[in-house]
C-alpha positions in Angstrom: -18.7 -5.3 1.0 -21.0 -2.9 0.1 -18.6 -1.4 -3.1 -20.7 -2.6 -5.9 -19.3 -1.0 -8.5 -18.0 -3.1 -10.9 -14.7 -4.2 -12.1 -13.4 -1.7 -14.2 -16.0 1.3 -13.5 -12.9 3.4 -11.4 -9.7 3.1 -13.8 -10.3 7.3 -13.7 -11.9 9.7 -12.1 -15.4 9.7 -12.0 -17.1 12.7 -14.6 -18.5 14.1 -11.5 -15.7 14.3 -9.0 -11.9 16.0 -9.5 -8.8 13.6 -8.6 -8.6 16.1 -5.7 -11.8 14.8 -4.0 -11.1 10.8 -4.8 -11.5 8.7 -1.2 -8.2 6.9 -0.7 -7.0 4.6 1.7 -3.2 4.5 2.8 -1.3 1.5 4.3 1.7 1.2 5.9 3.8 -1.0 9.0 4.7 -0.1 12.2 8.3 -1.0 13.8 9.6 -4.6 14.7 13.0 -6.0 15.3 14.6 -7.8 12.6 15.5 -11.4 13.3 14.3 -11.8 17.0 11.9 -14.4 17.8 10.2 -12.6 20.2 9.2 -9.7 17.9 7.0 -12.0 16.1 4.2 -9.5 15.3 4.3 -5.7 13.6 1.1 -3.4 13.6 -0.6 -2.6 9.5 -2.0 1.0 9.1 -5.5 1.5 7.1 -5.9 5.1 6.8 -8.6 6.9 4.8 -8.9 10.1 3.6 -11.0 11.9 1.6 -9.3 15.2 0.0 -7.1 16.2 3.2 -9.6 14.6 5.6 -8.6 11.6 7.4 -11.9 9.7 7.7 -10.4 6.0 9.4 -7.5 4.6 11.1 -8.3 1.0 11.7 -5.0 -1.2 13.1 -4.2 -4.5 12.9 -1.4 -7.4 13.8 0.2 -8.5 11.1 3.2 -11.2 11.7 6.6 -10.4 10.9 7.8 -12.2 7.5 4.2 -14.1 8.0 1.3 -14.5 5.0 -1.5 -12.7 6.9 -1.0 -9.4 5.3 -3.2 -9.7 2.6 -5.7 -11.1 5.1 -5.6 -8.4 7.3 -5.8 -5.8 5.3 -9.2 -7.2 3.5 -10.4 -7.2 7.0 -9.8 -3.8 7.9 -11.4 -2.8 3.8 -14.6 -4.5 4.7 -17.3 -2.4 3.5 -14.9 0.5 3.0 -15.7 2.2 -0.4 -12.7 3.7 -1.7 -11.2 5.2 -5.2 -8.1 3.7 -4.4 -5.6 1.7 -2.4 -1.7 2.9 -2.0 0.5 0.9 -0.3 3.3 1.9 1.1 5.7 -0.9 -1.2 4.7 -4.4 -1.2 6.2 -5.9 1.7 4.9 -5.6 5.5 7.1 -6.4 8.7 9.6 -7.7 7.3 8.6 -10.1 4.1 5.2 -10.2 4.7 3.9 -9.7 1.4 0.2 -7.8 0.5 -0.8 -9.1 -2.8 -2.3 -6.3 -4.5 -4.2 -8.6 -7.6 -6.4 -9.8 -4.7 -6.8 -6.4 -3.1 -8.4 -5.3 -6.8 -10.5 -8.2 -7.5 -11.7 -7.8 -3.8 -12.7 -4.4 -3.2 -12.9 -3.4 -7.2 -10.0 -0.4 -5.8 -7.0 -0.1 -8.4 -4.2 -0.5 -6.0 -0.6 2.2 -6.3 2.3 0.3 -4.8 3.9 2.9 -4.0 7.9 3.7 -2.7 10.4 6.3 -2.1 13.5 4.2 -4.0 13.3 2.5 -6.7 12.4 -1.2 -6.5 15.8 -3.5 -6.0 13.8 -6.5 -7.5 16.6 -8.8 -8.3 17.7 -8.3 -4.4 14.2 -8.9 -3.3 14.6 -12.2 -5.2 17.9 -13.2 -3.2 16.7 -12.6 0.0 13.5 -14.6 -1.0 15.2 -17.5 -2.2 17.5 -17.6 0.6 15.2 -17.3 3.7 11.9 -18.6 2.6 10.8 -22.5 1.8 8.1 -20.7 -0.2 9.7 -18.3 -1.8 8.3 -18.6 -5.3 4.8 -18.4 -4.2 6.1 -15.0 -2.4 8.0 -13.9 -5.6 5.5 -14.9 -8.0 3.2 -11.8 -6.3 6.3 -9.9 -7.0 6.8 -10.7 -10.6 3.0 -9.9 -11.3 3.1 -6.9 -10.6 4.5 -5.9 -14.1 7.0 -2.9 -14.9 7.7 0.4 -12.3 6.9 3.9 -13.2 8.5 6.8 -12.4 6.9 10.2 -11.8 7.8 13.2 -9.7 4.7 13.6 -7.2 5.8 17.1 -5.9 8.1 19.6 -7.5 11.8 20.0 -6.1 11.4 17.1 -4.7 13.0 13.7 -5.7 10.9 11.4 -7.9 8.5 8.3 -7.0 7.9 5.0 -8.3 5.3 3.2 -8.6 3.2 0.0 -9.7 -0.6 -0.7 -10.1 -3.2 -3.0 -10.9 -6.5 -2.0 -11.8 -5.6 1.4 -12.7 -3.5 3.1 -16.1 0.1 4.6 -15.1 -1.1 7.9 -16.0 -4.1 8.0 -13.4 -2.2 6.5 -11.0 0.5 9.6 -11.5 -2.1 12.0 -10.8 -3.4 10.4 -8.2 0.3 10.2 -6.1 0.4 14.1 -6.9 -3.0 15.1 -5.5 -2.0 13.5 -2.2 1.5 14.5 -1.9 -0.1 17.4 0.3 3.2 17.8 2.4 5.8 16.4 0.6 6.4 13.5 -2.3 4.9 10.8 0.2 1.1 10.3 -0.7 -1.0 11.9 2.8 -2.8 9.2 2.9 0.5 6.5 3.7 2.4 9.3 5.5 -0.5 9.3 7.6 -0.3 5.8 8.4 3.2 5.4 9.0 3.3 7.5 11.5 0.2 6.1 13.3 2.0 2.4 12.6 5.4 3.5 13.9 4.0 5.4 17.0 1.9 2.7 18.3 4.4 -0.4 17.5 7.4 1.4 19.6 7.6 0.8 23.2 6.7 3.3 25.4 9.3 5.1 27.5 
């Protein structure tokens, strides 16, 4: 990757740029039919934005309930320097879990795991244990994330919840606030979700 920054160098906004000038990558998945074997793949979308400008859109196929989402996201981020990666959750296409620590280690960019609802890790633990032989490996990714933080990203709207790897909670909260352009959802994540769902739905 061409990002030559050292780990820890971008835990806070740079002195020469405001929080509103950061380049952000938003990640979200598309639609899929749960518990149907023929629907074995979904779409993972990564949208790179600088302020309110879309700089790039990248798509990749990921396996439903698979283990390839982390690798596929790293491929989409290859050669790209972003100030933060915002994931629309930690599970994609069912229980295909992206490991935020690996994304941070490979890109040097802080990773924010965004959720519009408070994560229910107890329910996730039970679901993983019930349905997956490798549930311990998947659960370990979730468990290592640490505490869940709450913030109001847009006045008058319900709070959002987030976890962060490679950055402070205070900085991540400012990133979420600055990127909530239309609603409380970070704009890169909102756009990525629209695109992923659009391309994964069957044509009428």
